[in-house]
C-alpha positions, 0 to 999 in steps of 0.5 A: 143704331145704339148698342148697350152691353151689360157686363157681369160684375162691372158697374158700367155698360158698354155703349156704342153706335153700330152700322150693323142691323139689329138682325146682324147684332142679334145673330152675332149675340145668339151665336156667341152665347150658344157657342160660348165664345166671344161676341165681336161687334164693330162700331161706326168708326170701324173699331171692334168691341169684343166681350166674352160670352160668359160675361154678358149680362144683357144686350140692348139693341136700340131702334134705327134712328133717322137723322134729324134736321133743324130744331123741330120736335117730332 
């Protein structure tokens, strides 16, 4: 699942693929924002992405994409 995080006062956004579900990511974002701590998420390669909650501009959680096989369009 693709996750995009916009950071305040930074021109580029953080974009990574995560194995976490959208519910897990939403819960982590909500807890970090309400507690004023850091948002910590893991990408598919096991790396941690840590962003201070006060600096988060937005979080865009993409839909779970099924892997495509072949050249056909659907």
